[in-house]
N, C-alpha and C positions, 0 to 999 in steps of 0.2 A: 773487232767485228762491229758491223752496223746493227745496233739494236732496233732502229726504226725499220730496217728491212725485214728483220725477224718478226717483230710483233705485228706488222701490217701485211704479212704474207696473205695471199688470197688463193688458196688451193682449190682445185676442182673436187667434186665428190668422186670417190673411188670404190671399187669392188674388185680387188686383185689378190693374187697370192704372191707373197714376197719371200725371197731367200733369207735364211738365217745364217749369219756369220758367227762362227765359233761353236760352242757346245751349249745347247739348250738343255737345262735340267729336266729330267723326266717328270719331276713333281709339277711342272707347269703345263705339260702336255694335256690337251683336252680342255684347258682353261681359257677364259676370255678376260682380256684387260680392256677396260673402257676408260676414256679420258675426255673430259668436257673442258671447254674454255671459250673465250671470246674470239671473234673473227671479224673480218671486213672492217678493221679499225681505220684503214686508210682509204676506204672506198669513197668515190664521189669527191675526191680532191680535198677532203678535210681529215682531221685526225680525231676520232672518237676517243672519249675517256675509256680506259681498258675495261672498266666495269660495265660499259654500255654496248660492247660488241655482241653481235648475234652468236648464239650458241652453236658450236661445231663439235659434234660427237665423233670420236674415233674409237674403233673396236679392232682389237688384234686377237685372233684366235690361234693358239699355239698347237701345231700339229707336227707329226714326225717328218712330214714331207715339205714343211714350210710354214709360213704364217699367213693366214687369211686376213686381209686388211679391208675394212670398210670405213668410210667416212661420209657423214651426212650433216647438212645444216638442219638445225631444229626448226621445223616449220611453224614458228610462232606467228601470232597475229601481226606483230610488228615486222618480222622478216618478210612475210608474204606481201605486206602492204608496201614496204620500201623497195623490194625487188621489182614490184610492178611499177612503182612510181619512178624508179631509176634514180632516186635521191633519198637522202636522210629526211625523215618527216617527224620522228619522235624525239622528245626530250629524253635525257638519261638522268640517272641519279648523280652522275659525276660531271656531266658536260651538257652543252647545248648544241643543236644542229647547225645554227647559223651564227654569223658575226653580227647580223642585223637584229636589234631588239624587237623591231616590229614583226619580223618573220618568226622570231622565237615566241612572241606573244600568241601567234596564230598556229604554232606547231602543235602536234598531237601530244597527249599526256605522256607521262613517264612510262616507258615500255617495260615489258617482262621478256628479256632475251633468252632466259633459261640457259645461262652460260657458265654456271659456277661448279655445281656438283653433279654426280651421276650415281645412281643406285639401282641395282636389280631388285625388284620386289614383286612377288606374286606373278611371275611370268611376264613382267613388264620392265622396261628401263625408264627410270624417272630422271629427268634433267631439271635441276632446280636453280633458283635465283632468289635474292632477297625480296624482289619486288613483285611477288605474286605467287600463285600456286605452281607446283611442278607440272611440266609437260610429260606425258607418257609416250614412249616409243616402242615399236615392235622390236624385240631383241634380235630377231633374225635379219630383217630388212633395214632396221633403223628408221622406218617410216613413222612419222608423227601421227599419233592417234587422238590427241586432244589434251585437255587439262585433267589433272588428277585431283579428285576431291576427297579421297579416302572414305568412300561410301557416305559422302555428304556430311562429313564431320568437320571439314575445314570451315573457317569463318569467312563469310563474304566480305570483301574489301579490307581484310586483314592479312598482311603478308606472312607467308610461311617461310621460315628461315631456310637458307640454302643448305645448311648442315643438318644432318640427322644423326642419331646414335642407335646402334643395333646391339642388343644383348644376345650374344651368340649362344649362350647356354640356355636361356629361357626362350630364345627365338622370338624376341619382341623388338619392335621398331618404335622409336620415339622421335617426335618432332615438336617444334615450338612455333606457334604463330605469335606475332608481336606487332603492337601498334604503339609507336612512341608518341609522347605528348607531355603536357604538364602533369598529367597522370598517365603513366605508361601501363598498358594492358598486356598481360601474358596469357596465352592459351596453351596448355600442355596437352599433347596428344600421345597416346600409346596404343599400339596395335599388336595383336597376336599374329602368329604365322598364317592363320586362315583369314586374316583381314579384319576380324572382329575387334571391337574397341575394348581395351583394358584400362584406359584412363582418359578422361576428358575433364580438365579443370581450368577455370578462369580465375585470374587474380589481377587486381589493379593496385598500383602503388604510386604514391606521390613522387614526383621527380622524373625529369626527362633522362632517358638513357638510350644507349645504342648497343645492340648485340648482333653477333654473327654466328656464334658457335655455342655449344654447351657441353656438359659432361653428364655421365650416368654412373650410378653405383647400384648395388642390390636394393637399397632403400630410397635413393633420391635421384631426382632430375635436378642438376646443379647449373645455375646460371650465374656467371660472373658479369655483373652489369657495369657498363662504362658510363660514368656520369658526364653528361653534356648539358649545355644550355644553348638556346637559339640566339643567333645574331639577328635581332628583330628586323632591322632594315633589309638585310640580305634575305631573310626568310620571306618577307613580303614580296620581294622581287622574285624569289624562287616560286612562290605560289602563283605568281603572274606569268611564269615562264621566262623570266628575264635573268635568272641566275640558276645555278645548280643546287640541288638539295644538300649535297655534301659541303658546299661552301657556306651553308647557312647555320652550321653548328660549330661549337668549340668546346673544349674540355672544361668541365666545371670543377672548381677548386673545393671539392668535398670528397670524403672517403668513398672509394668504390665499395660495393656490397656483394657478398656471396649469398645467393638465394637458394635454399634447399627445399625443393618441392617433394613431398612424400609420394612415392610411386603408388601408394594406396589411396591417394587423394587428399585434399585439404590444402589450406594455405601454407605458405612456406615459412620456415625459420629464416630470418634475415640477419646476417652478421656483417658488421662493418670491418673493412680492411684498414690498414694503418694510414693510407693516403689515397689519392686519386690515381688510378691506373687505367690503361687502355689495353685490353686483351681481346684479340679476334680469333686466334687459333689455340685450341687447348689439346693437350696430349693425353692425359690419363687422370683417373681418380681411383682412390682405394679407401676402404673403410677399415678402421681399427676397432675391433669389437671387445666388449667386456665378457665376463664369464657366462653371462646370460644370453650372449649373442646380440646384444644391443650396441649399435655404433656409438662410440664415444669420441673418436677423432676421425678426421678425413685428411688424406694426403692427396693434393691436387698438383698437377704439373701443367703450366700454361706459359705461352709466349706473351710477355707483357712489355708494353711501352710505358715509360715513365710519363710521357706526355702525348697528347693527340697529334697525329701527323697529317700532312696534306695527302690524303689517300689519292692514289693515281700518280703522284710525284715519285713514289717509290718504284713505279714502272716507267719512269721517264716522261710522263705526260706533262706538257707545259702549255697546253691550250690547243684549240681545234684548228689553228692556222699555222702551227709550227711542228716540225718533225719531232718524234720521240728522241729524247736526249740519250747519248751513249753512256754518259756518266751522271749519276744522279744520287739523291738521298745523302749527299755528303754532309749536309748541314742538319740532317734529321737524326735524332737519337735512335739507334737500332733497338729492336726488341730483344729481351733476354729470356731464356728458358728459366723459369722460376718455380720453386716449390712453395706451395701455399698450404700451411698446416692449420687446420680448423679444429678447435677444441669445442665440442658440442656441450660440455658441461659449463664452461665459463663464458661461452658465446664470444670467443676471441679468435683471432687468427694471426699468423705471422707469415712474412714473405721473405724468401731468400733466393737470389740468383744462384744457380748451381753450375754454370759454366760461363767463362768470359767470351765464348764465341756467340755472336748473334745467331738466332735460329728462327726459321719459319717452316711452315708445312710439316709440323710434327706428326710422326706416324709410329705406331707400336704394333706388337702382336695382337691380332684381333681378339683373342681370348683374354687379353689383358684389359680390354676396354671395360672399365668399371671395377676392375679388381687389381689395378696397380701393375707396375712394370719395373724392370731393372734397366732396360735399354730403350732409348728414344732416338729415332732417326729423323733427320731433317736436312734442310738446305741452308747454306750460308755462303759467304763470299770471302775471297782472299784478296789482300792480306787480312788477317784477323782484325776485327773491329769495323770493317766496312760492311755495307748492307745494300745488296742489290746492285747490279743483276747477279743472280746466284751462279757460282761456278764451282761450288764445293759441296760434297756430301759429308755429313758428320753423324757419329753415333755418340750419345751421351749416356754415361752410366749414372743413374739417378742416385745410387748409394754413395759413390765416391766423387762424382763430378768429372771423372776421367773422360776426355773427349778424343775420339779418333776421327781422322779426316781423310778425304781423298779429293784432290784438286783436279778438276776435269781438264783434259786436253781434247775433248770432243765437242765443246761448245757450251753455251749457257745451259743450266740445269733447271728442270721443273721439279715438282713434288716427287719424292722417292717413296713409292708404295711398298710396304713390307708384306711379302707373301710367306707364310710360315711353312716350315718343313717339319711337321710334328708339333707337339704341344709346348716345347721349350723355346724360350726367347732367343737362345744362342744360334739357332739354325733356321735359315730361311734365305729369301732372295729379295733384292730390291729392284723394282721396275721404275725406270726414270727416263724421261725424254731429254735428249740433248739437242739444242737448237743452234744452228748456224745460218748465215744468210743464204747459203747455197744448198741447205738440206737439213733434214731432221732424222734422228735415229732414236729408236727405243733401245736403251741399255739394260742389260741384265747383270747384276752383281751378286756375289755371295755375301750375305750379311756378316758372316764370321771372318771374312777375309776381303772386305770390300776395298781396302786400301790399295790392292794390286790392280784395281780397275775392272772393267766389264769382262765377263767370261763369254758373253754373247751379245750381239747387236743385230737389230733389224732396221736397215735403212728404209725410210718411208719413200713413196714414189716421187715426192717433191717436198719443198720446204713448207712447213706448217707453222701457224702462229703459236705463241706461247699458251700452253694449257694451264688450267688451275688445279682441279681435283679429279682423281681417278678412283677406280675400284677394280679389284680382281675377283672374278667368279670362278671357283674351282670346277674342274670337270667332274663327271659322275664316277670315274674310276677311283 
């Protein structure tokens, strides 16, 4: 399959009803699946870095008579400007718009394409990215309504992380704003269901770091920081618009740190890990309590690299003047699903890989977010040991390390979102996009028997580019 054709697809916006092939579970009826991801990566005869493509939101509403499908480009400032100009004008965090240094010098600042995550919140749909505040969209029409400031609690010129965490039991949403530098600054935000603030805390720590995701428990907001240092000559070029921001950093040879911010406020407890790690997607966190209900140990599950990788290369990106590669990441070490056990009394932690299958896009039962899990679902590649493009779904048992897999015959696979059927982890459904050069399908699989393949699929009206992260919103029934 041509990966370049898949990732550079340029679909139209749609509002149609699609037929459902197979048997759609009744538990999904009335619900909505949203998926965000970068688009227009091959427009104007160049190849954008995958992190720099304009956000394209897809919504599939499951009904007894079919699936209502909508897709809209997020109307960000950079999208509107570049559509009007008919060419790329903005720099990205991963790439530059031109091959000419002079043109890059005069190009516009790094854009916020709102292309990474999607979250329904307070009657709005939020599309988020590392490089700015989320954009809010109308959940019915998917029209863009502007930037979301969470009642003016976000910090100006400080980027809000793409990932958020939701406590389904307390109905509280948490986010992190982050500004890297010689002294890295963290802003922890917490919001109740009515939008009121339950936590706003700032903390500055010496040492440059990079984060993309975080974890949540009953007592803590947990950040696993990735130690980095700037490549000063490249950083100077990046500040002048002559190189990308991501090229300007490398992994620092010092231990990574686990930062435990109390949900009641206050500075974090900081615990060093055994060495330097790079972790960008985390699966779960759980607390072990003493007889007084005080946490004494934490069990975290995270996808960890042993060393910093050339981000974008894992998606086949080789530069703005060459097609995306069909085979890539062969020389880069894959990330491993690892258990991190933190002892709060001794302030120590241990790290252990729990499966020999590389894994990314980890998902669990939503009620397990912050309270631990037995099953983690994710995407990987076959044969075992290779990494990207993903063609395999897997389920990892966190207690035994047993790994079940299904190798796709439907195309390359995106994130597999777990939709529960009840409160137990064993029963539910996986929603996963399958990508081919000639089309894109939404697959529905039973979590307890996913090795036999999809029980239903919804072919989209045309080929869509690769999506990043999604969300399922259950119906009212």
